[in-house]
N, C-alpha and C positions, 0 to 999 in steps of 0.2 A: 459421502457427506455433501450436502448442498450448501450454498452460500449462507442462507439464513440460519441453518443449523450451526454452522461454524460461528456465526456472529453471536448467537445466543449462548453458546458454550464459552467462546473466547472472552466475552464481556464479564463472565464470572471471575476472571482473573484480574480485573481492573482493581488497582489499589485504592481507588476512590470509592466511597460508599455510593451505592446506586441512588440513594435519595439526595445526594449532593446536587447542587445546582448544575443543570445541563445547558446553561445559557452560553451564548457565543464566547464571551470573555471570561468564563469561569476558569479557575485554575485547572480544574480537571480537563476541560476541553482544550485549553491551550497546551497542556502537557501532552495531549495526543498529537497535536499539530507539530510540536517540537520533536516528538518521538519519530514521526515520519521523516523529518529532515535529518535527524540524528542517525537513524537506521540506514537511510539512503546514503548518507556520508560514509558509514561503515562499509556498505556494499561497494561503493566506489573505491574506497581505500583498499579493500581486498583485491579488486580488479587491478588497481594501479600497481600493487605490489607484485601481482602475477606478471604484469607486463614488464615491470622494471627488473624484477629479480629472477624471473623464469622465462623471459623472452616470450611471454604470452602462452606458454604451454600449461594447460590445466591438468591436474591429476585428480584422483577420486577424492582425496582429502579437501582439495580446493573446492570441488563441487559441493561437498557436504557443508563446508563453511559458508559458501555463497547461498546455498539453499536455506540455511539457518537465518541469514540476513533477510532473504526474501520472505520467510515466514514472519519475521519480526515486523517487516513493512506491512504485510498482510494484516497482522493483528491491529496495527495502528490505524490503517485505512478502515477496517471493520469497526473499530471503536469510534472513529470520527463519524462514520455513518450512523452508528447507534446514538451518539450524542445529538445528531441532527434528526433523529427519529426517521431515518431512511432505511428500509430493509436492504440488507447487503446485496441480495439478488438484483435489486433495482439498479444499483451502481453498475454491476456487470452487464445487465441487459441494455441500459441506456448507452453505455460506452460502446458495446458491440454494435448497436443500431447506428450510432454516430459514425463509427469506422466503416461499416458496410455501406452506408449512404455515401460517404466520401469516396469509397472505392468505386461504387456504381457511377458516380458523377465524375470520376477521374481527378479528384482533388485530394488525394492522400498527401501529396507534397504541398507545401505552402505554409502559411502562418495563420494563426488565429483559430479559435474554436468554432466559429460560425462561418466556415467556408463551404 
């Protein structure tokens, strides 16, 4: 499955009607942004509990649960891209190009997007 295929199929599970307003401050769009932060928090909490309760030792069940959270984050990122009318593959391609450029220029470390 490629990124755009995922995006097209995943958005069919959006609880908001596709004809709803896709403007930046629509409830549907803001729900997606909050979803990213919520799912990222759930992922961080699972990792925290593995560190705290299991001395950082992962088992297969932990990996499955972490994978579920990563999938939820993927869904929300895909949906935000959809609401912005950006093909999901473009997000991946642009990000990889940015990272490879930083690597080539020796600026993977540092701060800011435009280094």
